[in-house]
C-alpha positions as CSV (number, residue, x, y, z in Angstrom):
1,M,6.5,-8.1,-19.9
2,S,3.3,-9.7,-21.0
3,G,0.2,-10.6,-19.0
4,F,-3.3,-11.2,-20.3
5,G,-1.8,-11.3,-23.8
6,V,-0.8,-7.6,-23.5
7,T,2.4,-5.8,-22.6
8,I,2.7,-4.6,-19.0
9,T,4.0,-1.0,-18.7
10,I,5.0,0.9,-15.5
11,R,3.6,4.4,-15.3
12,R,2.7,7.1,-12.9
13,A,-0.6,6.4,-11.2
14,T,-3.7,8.6,-11.9
15,A,-6.8,9.2,-9.7
16,A,-8.6,6.5,-11.6
17,D,-6.0,4.0,-10.3
18,V,-6.7,4.7,-6.6
19,D,-9.4,2.0,-6.2
20,P,-7.4,-0.8,-7.8
21,I,-4.3,0.2,-5.8
22,V,-6.3,0.1,-2.5
23,A,-7.8,-3.2,-3.5
24,M,-4.2,-4.6,-3.7
25,L,-3.2,-3.0,-0.4
26,A,-6.2,-4.7,1.3
27,D,-5.6,-8.1,-0.4
28,D,-3.3,-9.7,2.2
29,P,-3.6,-10.6,5.9
30,L,-2.0,-7.4,7.1
31,G,-3.8,-5.1,4.7
32,A,-7.2,-6.7,5.3
33,T,-7.0,-5.5,9.0
34,R,-6.0,-1.9,8.2
35,E,-7.4,-0.8,4.8
36,K,-10.9,0.4,4.0
37,P,-11.5,0.3,0.3
38,G,-13.9,3.0,-0.9
39,D,-13.0,5.4,1.8
40,P,-12.6,9.0,0.4
41,A,-9.4,9.4,2.4
42,Y,-7.5,7.5,-0.2
43,L,-8.3,10.0,-3.0
44,K,-7.2,12.9,-0.7
45,A,-4.0,11.1,0.0
46,F,-3.4,10.5,-3.7
47,E,-3.8,14.2,-4.4
48,V,-1.1,15.0,-1.9
49,I,1.2,12.3,-3.3
50,D,0.6,13.3,-6.9
51,A,1.3,17.0,-6.2
52,D,4.7,16.2,-4.5
53,P,7.6,16.1,-6.9
54,H,9.5,13.9,-4.4
55,Q,6.9,11.1,-4.7
56,F,6.2,8.7,-7.6
57,L,3.2,6.4,-7.1
58,A,3.7,3.8,-9.9
59,V,1.4,1.2,-11.3
60,A,2.0,-1.8,-13.6
61,D,-0.6,-1.5,-16.3
62,A,-1.7,-4.5,-18.4
63,G,-4.0,-3.1,-21.2
64,G,-5.6,-0.6,-18.9
65,E,-5.8,-2.9,-15.8
66,V,-3.7,-2.1,-12.8
67,V,-1.9,-5.3,-11.8
68,G,0.9,-4.0,-9.6
69,T,2.0,-0.9,-7.7
70,L,4.7,0.7,-5.5
71,Q,5.4,4.1,-4.1
72,L,8.9,5.6,-4.5
73,T,9.9,8.6,-2.3
74,F,13.0,10.7,-2.8
75,T,14.5,12.1,0.3
76,S,17.4,14.6,0.3
77,G,19.7,14.6,3.3
78,L,22.9,16.1,4.5
79,S,24.5,12.8,5.6
80,R,26.7,10.8,3.2
81,L,27.8,14.0,1.5
82,G,24.2,15.2,0.8
83,M,23.1,11.9,-0.7
84,T,19.5,11.5,-1.9
85,R,17.8,8.3,-0.9
86,A,14.9,6.5,-2.5
87,T,12.5,4.7,-0.3
88,V,10.3,1.9,-1.8
89,E,7.0,1.4,-0.1
90,A,3.7,-0.5,-0.6
91,V,4.9,-3.0,-3.2
92,R,1.9,-5.0,-4.3
93,V,1.1,-7.4,-7.2
94,R,-2.5,-8.3,-7.9
95,S,-3.2,-11.9,-6.7
96,D,-3.7,-13.4,-10.2
97,Q,-0.3,-12.0,-11.2
98,R,1.8,-13.2,-8.3
99,G,4.7,-15.5,-9.2
100,S,4.9,-14.0,-12.7
101,G,8.0,-11.9,-12.0
102,L,6.1,-8.7,-11.9
103,G,7.1,-7.8,-8.4
104,E,10.8,-8.2,-9.4
105,R,10.2,-6.0,-12.4
106,L,8.6,-3.3,-10.3
107,V,11.4,-3.2,-7.8
108,R,14.1,-3.3,-10.5
109,W,12.2,-0.4,-12.2
110,A,12.3,1.5,-8.9
111,I,16.0,0.9,-8.5
112,D,16.6,2.2,-12.1
113,E,14.4,5.2,-11.5
114,A,16.4,6.0,-8.3
115,R,19.7,5.7,-10.1
116,A,18.4,8.0,-12.9
117,R,17.4,10.6,-10.3
118,G,20.9,10.6,-8.8
119,C,20.1,8.6,-5.6
120,G,23.0,6.9,-3.9
121,L,20.8,4.4,-1.9
122,V,17.5,2.6,-2.2
123,Q,15.9,1.6,1.1
124,L,12.7,-0.1,2.2
125,T,11.0,-1.6,5.2
126,T,9.0,-4.7,5.2
127,D,6.8,-6.0,8.1
128,A,8.7,-8.4,10.3
129,S,6.0,-11.1,9.7
130,R,6.6,-11.1,5.9
131,V,9.3,-13.7,5.7
132,D,8.7,-14.5,2.0
133,A,9.1,-10.7,1.3
134,H,12.4,-10.7,3.2
135,R,13.8,-13.5,1.0
136,F,12.5,-11.7,-2.2
137,Y,14.3,-8.4,-1.3
138,E,17.5,-10.2,-0.3
139,R,17.5,-12.0,-3.6
140,L,17.4,-8.6,-5.3
141,G,20.4,-7.4,-3.3
142,F,18.9,-5.7,-0.3
143,T,20.4,-6.4,3.1
144,A,18.8,-6.2,6.5
145,S,21.3,-3.5,7.7
146,H,19.1,-1.5,10.0
147,V,16.4,-2.0,12.6
148,G,13.1,-0.2,11.7
149,M,11.0,1.3,14.4
150,K,7.5,2.9,14.3
151,L,5.5,4.9,16.7
152,S,1.7,5.0,16.1
153,L,0.1,8.4,16.5
């Protein structure tokens, strides 16, 4: 896929990618209220994620510029005959790349990666207010099969 006249590749994030990832997390109405770009907590969190073999923080890279991201978590479980699940989180596309198909490419990459790692299910949650995101995920084959709940600590 091309953007800026260069090919976009999906790769594992590095520490140098943390600031542009956080900028994308903060660049929407929900993220603007909960993210604090520049806070050193993000780099600490990245170090934990990067050290965990069950985590893959991915970025879409256009000639050295981070233009998209998602996090993929692999969870082993006993149910469903010991099935491993992949959870997709924090899917973001930089504002100047939205509508280009990059979000779909990222999610399809995550599905392929989950399949390659032997997962039997890909799951995600999306905020109830993100109606456009719901349609996007449904178009990619996801179904609203469960009710998600959270407890803030």
